[in-house]
C-alpha positions in Angstrom: 77.3 101.4 73.0 78.8 103.3 70.5 76.3 106.1 70.7 76.5 106.1 74.4 80.2 106.7 74.6 80.0 109.5 72.1 77.2 111.4 74.2 79.6 110.4 77.5 82.4 112.0 75.8 80.6 115.1 75.1 79.9 115.6 78.5 83.1 115.0 79.5 86.0 117.1 78.1 89.2 116.9 78.9 88.5 113.2 80.5 90.4 110.4 79.3 88.9 107.3 78.4 88.9 103.1 77.6 90.8 102.5 74.2 88.4 99.9 73.4 84.7 101.5 74.2 86.1 105.1 74.3 83.9 105.8 77.3 85.1 108.1 79.5 86.6 107.7 83.0 84.0 109.8 84.6 81.4 107.0 83.4 83.5 104.1 83.2 85.3 102.1 86.0 89.0 101.7 85.0 91.1 98.4 85.5 94.0 99.3 87.1 97.1 97.4 86.2 99.9 97.7 88.6 103.4 97.3 86.7 105.5 98.1 89.5 105.3 98.9 93.2 104.9 102.5 92.6 103.0 102.7 89.5 100.7 101.0 87.1 98.0 101.8 84.2 94.4 101.6 82.9 94.2 101.5 79.2 90.7 99.5 79.4 87.3 99.8 81.6 86.7 96.9 84.0 83.9 95.7 81.4 86.2 95.6 78.4 89.3 94.2 80.3 86.6 91.2 81.4 85.9 90.7 78.0 88.9 90.0 76.5 91.7 87.6 76.5 95.1 88.2 77.6 96.3 88.7 74.0 93.4 91.0 73.2 94.3 93.3 76.5 97.9 93.4 75.8 97.1 95.3 72.3 95.5 98.0 74.2 98.2 98.2 76.6 100.8 98.5 73.9 98.8 101.1 72.0 98.9 103.2 75.7 102.5 102.3 76.2 103.6 103.6 72.6 101.3 106.7 73.0 103.2 107.4 76.3 106.5 107.1 74.7 105.7 109.7 72.0 104.4 112.0 74.3 107.5 112.1 76.0 110.1 112.4 73.3 110.2 112.8 69.1 112.6 109.7 69.8 110.8 107.3 71.9 110.3 106.5 75.4 112.9 107.9 78.2 115.0 106.2 80.6 112.2 106.4 83.3 109.5 105.1 81.3 108.4 101.4 82.2 110.0 99.1 80.0 107.3 97.1 77.9 108.4 93.7 79.1 107.6 94.9 82.5 103.8 95.7 81.3 103.8 92.8 79.2 104.7 90.5 82.5 101.9 92.1 84.7 99.2 92.0 82.0 99.9 88.1 81.5 100.1 87.7 84.9 96.4 88.7 85.3 96.6 92.3 86.5 
């Protein structure tokens, strides 16, 4: 699987990827979790999401959330960022 993910990333410059298996969204189906009525995220593909427990999933969602906050400002999340507790609740609810 690692070689496959590597080759797929080579063929998909600029594409995002699953944080667990690292397969690009061009080849892997993302698992969308809606955090709010207007937005959500997909740090995991369907295959990886299905293979993990809720607590294991949360680690990847936390990683994605921290990355998005770091990208917004050097001091952390801006006020418009989705609070971590909202994401945590959505993932625990099975999203």
